N, C-alpha and C positions, 0 to 999 in steps of 0.2 A: 528619067532619073532613077538610078539604082537604089533599092531600098536595103537597109541593113536589118538583120534579125537581131534583136537585142534581148539579153536576158540578165537576170541578177547574177552576180559572181557566185560560182559554185552550183548554179541551178542548170537544169537541162535547157537547151535551146527551144525545145518544144514544151510549152507550159502545161500541156495536157498529157505528157508522157510520164508514166510511173516507172520508177526504178524498181526492178524486181528483186526483192530481198526475202529471204526465208529464215525461219527459226529451225534449228536442228537440235534434237535431243539425242546426243551420242550416248547410248545406254550400255550397260554391262550385258544385258540379255537381249534387248531389242532397241532399235533406233528408229526415229521418225523425223520427217521433215514437214513443216507446215508453212502456210503463207496466208496473207489476207486476200480474200476474194469478195468483191462487192462489200468491203468494209467489215467482213466477218472472218475471223481466223479459222482455218480448217486444215486438218492433216491431209497430205497429198497421197493418194493411193498408187500402187503399181498397176500394171496392165491387167492383173487379175482382181483388182479392187481391194487389195490388202494394204492397210496403212502401216502396219508393223513390218520392219525389216530385221530379221534375226541378226544380231551382231556376231556373225560367224563367217569366217573366210577359210576356204579349203584351197591349198596349193597343190597343183598337179605337176607331174613329172614333165619338165620342159622338153625332154627328148621325144615325147609322144606327140608334140605339136599341140594345136588347139589354143584356147584362150589363156591357159596357164593358171587360172584360178576360178573358183566358184564363190559367189557371195550370197548371203541371205538364206532363203529357203532351200536352194539347191545344195548349199554347203551343209546345212543342218541335216538334210536327208541322208547325207553320206557320212555323218559323224560316227555312226556305229561301225561302218565298214572301213573307214580310214581315219581313226582318231588321232594318229600321230601327226597328220598333216592338216587337220581341221582345227582351226584356232577359234576358241570361244572365250568369253569373259576376258578379252584382252585389255579392257579398261583397267583391270586390277594390276596390270603390268606397267601401265603408263608412268614414266618418271621413277621407276623402281629398279633396284638391283635384284638379282636372283634371290639373295639371302633375305630380302625384305618383302618377298611375295608370300602371302599367307598360304599355307598348305601347298607349296609349290610341288612337293613330291607326289601329290595326289592328282595333279593335272594329267590328262591323257596324252598331252604332247610334251616335248622336252624343252625345258627352259635352261639356257646357258648363261654364264657370265660372259661379258664382252671379250675378255682376254682368251676365252676358250673357243671363240667363234672365228671362223674364217670368212671375212666379208670384204667385198670389193670397195664399199663405201663405209667408212667408219662412222658410227653414230656418236653421240655424246658419251664421254668416258663414264663408265660405271653402269650404263643402261643394260637391263636384261634383254636378251634376244631369244627368239624361238627358232629351233632347228626344224626345217622342213625339207621335203624332197627337192624343192626349188631353191634351196640354200637357206641361210639364216636370215630371219626377218625381224626387224625391230617392232615393238608395239606401235610405234608411230606409223610405220609402213602398213601394218595390218589395219589400223584405224583409218588410214588414208583410203584404203580400198572401200571401206564401209561408207565413208563420207563422199567418195567419188560416185558411188552407186546412188546415194541420196541426191547428190547434185544433178546427176543425169535424170533421175525421176522428176525432180522439180522443173528442170528445163523442158522436159517432154510435156509435163502437165501445163506449164505456164506459156510454152511456145516461144521462149526467147532465152538469151543468156542471162545469168544471174548477175546482179550488181554486187551482192555480198550476202553474208549470213551472220546471224547471231547464234553462237553455239553455247550450249549450257554445260556447266561442270558442277560437280558436287561442291557445296559450300566449303567443305573441309579440304578440298584439293589445295596442296601447297604450291609454291612457285614452280617447282620442277614439273608437277603434273599439269599445271595450267599451260606452261610453255610447251610441253609435249603435245597437248591437245591443239594448241595453235599451230605448231609445226605440222601436225597431221593434216589440218585443214588446208594449209598453204600447199602441201604436197598434193592434195586432192584438187588443187586449182580453185580453191574458194578464197575470196577476200573476206577476212574476218572483221566484221564491223565491231564486234565486241564479244567477250566471254562474259556470261552472267551466271550467277549461282542458280541451281535448279529450284530451290525453294522460292527464290525471288521470282523466277519465271512463272511458277505456279500461282503465286500471289497476284501477279499482273493479270493473268487470265481470270482469276476469281474476282479481283477487284473491279475490273472493267465490265465483266459479264453481269455481275450482281449489283454494281453501283454502291458497294458498301464502304464504310469508313470505320476506323477503330484499330485496336491492337489485335493481331492474329498470331497464332502459333501454327507453324507449318511442320508437319511430321512426314518426312520423305524417305520411304524405304523402298529402294529399287532392287535390282537383281544383285548388285555388288557393292553398293554404298548406302550409307544412312546419313541423313542430314536433319538437324532440328534448327529452326530459326524462329526468331520473334520479329515481326514486322509491324510497323505503324503505317496505316494507309490514311492519307488525308488529302482530299481534293486532288487526286491524281499524282500525289507524291508518295512513293514507296520507299520508306526508310527502314533499312535493316538495323534493328537495335542490338541484336546479338545473334551469333550463329555458332554451331558446334556440330559434333557428330563423329562418325567413324567411317573412313574411306575403305575399310576392309570388313564391312558388315552389311549383309544384304540377303536377298532371297536365296542366293546360292548357298549361303551358310545354313539356312533352314533345310535345304535339300541334303547337304552333307550330314547334318545332325540326324535327319531321318534315316539316311542310308547307313550311318554308323550304328544307329539303334537296331535296325533290321539285321545287320550282320551280327551284332552281339546276341540278338534273340536266336539267331540260327546257329550260333557257335562257329561262325566262319571268320577267317583271317581277313584283315583289311588289305593285305598284300595281293593285288590283282594285276592282271595284264592290262595294258592300255584299252583294249577293246572292252574288257569286262568293266573297267572303271567308267568308261563312257556310257555303257549300257546301264550301269547302276545309277549314274547321275541322271540320265534321261528318265528312268523309271521313278526315281525319287521326286523329280520335278512334276511328273504326271500325277503321282500319288498325292503330292502336296496340293496341286490345283484341284484335284477331285475332292479332297478332304474339305476344301473351302466351300463346297456347295452341298455337302451331305447333311442329313439331320443330325444335329449335335447330340441328341438324346441317345439314340441307339444305332446310328449308322456306322458303317465301316467301309474301308476300301481295301481291295486286295492288292498287295505289293507283290508282283510276280515278274521274275527276270531270271535268265540263264546266265550264270557266272562261271566261266571256265569249266563247263561241264556239269556244274551244280545247278539244279533247279531250285530257286528260292521262292517260296510261297509264304506270305505273312499277312495276316489280317491286321489292319491298323485302324484304330478308332480315333476320332478327333481328340479325345482326352489324352490318348497316348502320344499323339503328335504334339499336342500342346505341352505335355510334360517333358518330352525330350528336347524341346526347343525353348523352354521357359527361361533358361539362362541368357539366350540371345535376345529375347523380348525385354528382359530386365536391363540388358546392356543399352538398349535404345532408350529406356526410360531414365537411366542414369544421365545420359546426354541431355535429355529433355529438362530434367531438374537443374542441371548445371547451367543450361542456357537461360532459364528463368532467373537464376541467381545473377548471372552476368547482366541481364537486362534490368535487375533490381525490380522485379515484378512478381506478383503472385499468380497462381493459375486461375484464380477467380477473376482476375482483371482481363482475361482473354475474352474478346467479343466473339471470337470464332476459332475453330480448329480445322485446318485443311489437311486432308490425307492425300498424299501423292505417292505414285509408284505402284506397280502391279502387285508387289508383295503386301500392300496394305489391304488386299482383298481377304487375307487370312482372318477368320473370325476372332482369333485370340488377340490380334493386333487391334482391330477396331474396338473390341470390348475393353482392352487395357487402356487405350488412349481415351476413350469416352469416360471410363470410370475415373481416370486420373483428373481430367479437366472438369468433370461433372456436367458435361453437355454433349449432345450429338455432334459428330464431325460433319463438315461439308464434304459431300461425295457426289454432288450432282454433275460434275464434269468427270469424264473418263480418266481415272488415275494414270493410265498409260499415256494419255495424250496431252494432259494439262500442261506439262512442262514445255512441250513443243509449241503449243498454242500461245503460251505467254511469250516465248522467244520470238514467235512470228510477229506479235504485236510490237515488241521492242525493235525488231528488225525493220519493220515498216516505218517506225518513227525515225530511226537512225539513217535510213535511206533518203530522208528528206522529202518524203511524199507529203502532200499538203492536206490530206484529209483531216489529220488531227488538229492542225492549227486552224483550219476553216471551221471545224465543228466546236472549237473551244475545249476539246477533250484532250488536254495536253498531259504528257506523261513525264515525270521526273523520277529517275531511279537512283537511289542512294544505297550503295552496297557497302560492305565492311570487310576488313582483313581479319583472318582468324587468329593470328599470333603477332605479338609485339615485335617491333624492329628497333634496333639501336646500334651503338658502336661501343668498342672497348675503350675504357679510360684507365688511368694509372691504377695499379694494384690489382689488375685482373677483374675489374668491375665492369658491369654493363650499364651504360646510360641509355635508357629507352627514349627514343625520339618520337616514334609513332606507336601509340598504345594499341593493344588488342581491341578489336571491335571499332576501330576508327573508320569513319565513312570515307569511301573512295569514289572517284579519284581525289587525291589530296597531295599537298606538298607542305611539309613541315620542316622547320630549320631550328638549329640551336647553335650558340656560339661556344667555342672552346679556345684554349690557349696552350702555349708551349710550357714544358716542364723544366727545361734546362736553359741556362744562359747561352746565347749564340746558336740556338737550335735552328737549322735551315731546312729541315725536312720532317715530315710527320706521316707515320703509317696509320692508316685508318682500317680498322677491322670491323666489318659489318656483321651483325648477329641477329638471330631470330629466336625468340623464346620469352619465358616469363620469369626466369630466375635472375638473381642479382650477380652471379658469378659467371665469367666467361666459360669456364669448364662445364657448366650445366646448360649452356645454350648451344644452338646450332650455328656453325660458322657458314656464312653465305659468300663472302668475298673479302679480299684485301686489296688496297691500292695505296699509292704514296703521293703525297703532296710535296713537291720539291720547289726550291727557289724562294723559300721564306727569307726575308732579310734578317741578318743576325740582330737579335734584340735580347734584352734582359728577359729572363723567365717570367712569363705572365703578361708580357707586353703585347705579344701578337694576338690578333683577334681573328679566329678561323671559324667561318660559318659553314656548318655541315647541313646540307639540305637533302632530305629524302623525298623523292617524287614517286608516287604510285599511280599508274594509269588506270583507266576504267576496267582493264582486264585483270588488275591485281598484280601487275608486273612492276618491278622496282628498279629505279636508278638512283645513284647517290653521287653528290658532288660536294667538293670542299673548296673554299675560297678564302685566302687571306685578305681581309678587308682593306688593309692599308696599302699593300703593293698591288693587289689585284691578281696575283698568281692563283691559278686554280687547277683542279684535276677532277675527273669524274669517272664513273664506271657504271655500266649496265650490268646488273647482277644476273649472271647466267646460272641456270640451275645446275646443281651437282648431281641430280638424280640419286640422292642418297639418304633421304629421311624416311624411316619406316613408319607405317601407320601406328604401330605401338608407341614409337617415340613421340609422335604428334600428340596422342592422347596422354602419354606420361608427362609431357612438358607442362601441360595445363594442370594435371593432377598434382605434380610435384610443387607447382607454384603455390598451391593452397596448403598442402601438407607441411611444407618446409618454410612457410612464410616468416614465422618468427625467427627461425634459425638463420634464414637468409638476411633478415634485418640486422641481426647481431653480427653476422660475418661482415656485412657491408660496413657497419659502423666501425668495426675494428680495423678493417682495411683502410677506410677513409681517415681514421685517426692516425694510422701509421704513415700514410702518404703525406698528410699535413705536417707530421713531425719531421719527416724527411726533408720536406721543402723548407721548414723553419730552420733546421740545422744547417742545410746547405746555404741558405740565404745569410745566416748569421756568420758562418765561417768565411763566406765571400766578403762580407762587410769588414770582418776583422782583418782579413788579408789586405784590404785596401786602405783602411783608416784606423788601424789599431793605435796609432800615435795620438789619437784624440783622447784616449783613456789613460788614467793613471793605473799603476800596477794592480791596485786593489780592485778597481772596477773591471779590469780585464780578467782577473782571476775569478771574480764572482760570475761573470758571464760564462767562463769556462766550466765552472761547477754546474751551472744550469744546463749547459749543453750535455755534459756527462750524465746528469740525472735523466734528461730526456732520452738519451741514447740507451740507457739501461732499461727505462720503462718501455721502450719500443718493442722489446721482445716479449712483453707480457701479453696476456689475453684479455686485459681489462681496458676496454676502450675509454672509459671515463678517466682512468688513471693517466693514460697517455695524453688525453685532451687536457687534463689539469697541468701536466708537466709542460705541454706545449704552450699553454696560456702563461705559465710562470716564466718561460723563456721570453715570450713576447713582451710581457710587462717589464722584465728585467733588462730588456734592450731598448725600451722606449726612449730613455734619455740619450743613449748612443745614437739612435736613429735621428733624433732631433739635432744632435751635433753634426751628423753627416749631412743633413739637409742644409744646415746653416753654412757649412763649408762649401757645398755645391752652389748655393746662392751667391756667396762672396766671390767664388771663382768665376761665375757667370757674369757678375757685374764689374769685375776688376777691369780698370782701364777704359771704362765706357762713360760717356757724359750723360747727364740726365735726359737731354732731348733725344739721345739715341735709344734710351730705355723706353 
């Protein structure tokens, strides 16, 4: 008799087979790939035993033949000789236009607007592209080269094809940047199990390795981005309480500040050739790293580089480096304080502080963070590797491997969105449906109705931001719900549902509950929100809170007045014969009074006039209702009723 091999739905036919899944930290300066081996997460090395892969790609002239590009250390070694075709820090270009890239004119390679580039395959509208000898490349394509190299390293190390990967992104990456990262992974041949925030990945690694519970602050300063997050760890549940940061602030900015200070000390212009700019950047990074290990009392490091024929020699002390980068350090602490406010917590309530990212090796960073929180930070895991290690743990769980369930060591990850989401309502106001710092994945809904009699279609405008007015928020998408049955204004019931998946990507649907007609849209990124705008949106929401409340109250009062006037005039047109001349004239005066008040800036006065019209028409409304009832009952027998 033949035997059937049976397995649970969704599981491997071989119960002992593990699905190979990895965690990838796609960094601005360096990238890593990690996996669980024998139940322990570890970063996977290349053939030379190096776990770090420089996030650098060099494109070669295709007419010369050969591989067409170099990745990692080979590309980094050629950066000074061929800066125009050697792309580094590409993470800062993800989901951005040229105008929104910080210090784009100082990059050693050329960044173009999409409309200026000649490309065989057009990327998403508005995306910045990089000009190389091999043609224009999108940041997605460059990142895909790095991810493909990491995928190959993992498959060589693990001896089989990968099932999927968890890829980390800065907590403050918006929808465009997250989607660009996902696109790059798919282009590299990787199945994305999930995108998770870098601070969350670090907390996963620390939480499981140390067996700790409580509320923790994560300070993550990488090469190109900064994140601050507050997380609660409870019996394997990682809940992100609040997150914030700056996706255009990192170790690269410390390099740039040091380079600018040296040029100023030497009296040299900042206008340099691409080769000199690349050399200056490389020397600034070397000097920064050296300063992180010298004696803080009297040590110094020689900053030495040749720039377009000028030999630059400058001694730099730790105190001088700290002074020229103090503004950057303070910017990180502004984000830390704001995240604490969002979580409604004090710094004394933190059970621990986790430092993540290679840039946190700078002594001034460690000292500033420790002094602010009044405690030593957790640094027992390598800050370069901790994010990849946490991502590997999450990848193993999402791949369905049984180790965690068998050991009782289960992991639940609750992440959050950085900015509120909502739709436009009458008067140019924003009705927030998903508040900022809401846990994801999530689905939230709210009911709305029509404004005019007989309205058969409704345009929905999806927005992101913290302000009350549409003009002050970011437009994400528009779509139309058609086929609504003609009804009186306010009779339709339209449910709008926002669904955010585990990667933080959004879809919106609208359904008229009575008829069942519906429409939906997957919000595609516009690649158009600058890093300064992200920070400003939150800042403005606090600075202008009272002003926004007043503006919203005034607009709502005017909208209510409009609806009351329209409804009253419609009623008069249909049933004015129910009123004697004096009653009709009185209602007319109330309408005129409300119309005049509508143009004022006094919300209370408009509301009072609206209330007066409502009270003045109560008797008329009762008479109309009586007439409707009599008409409905006319000619019918009691048993029919």
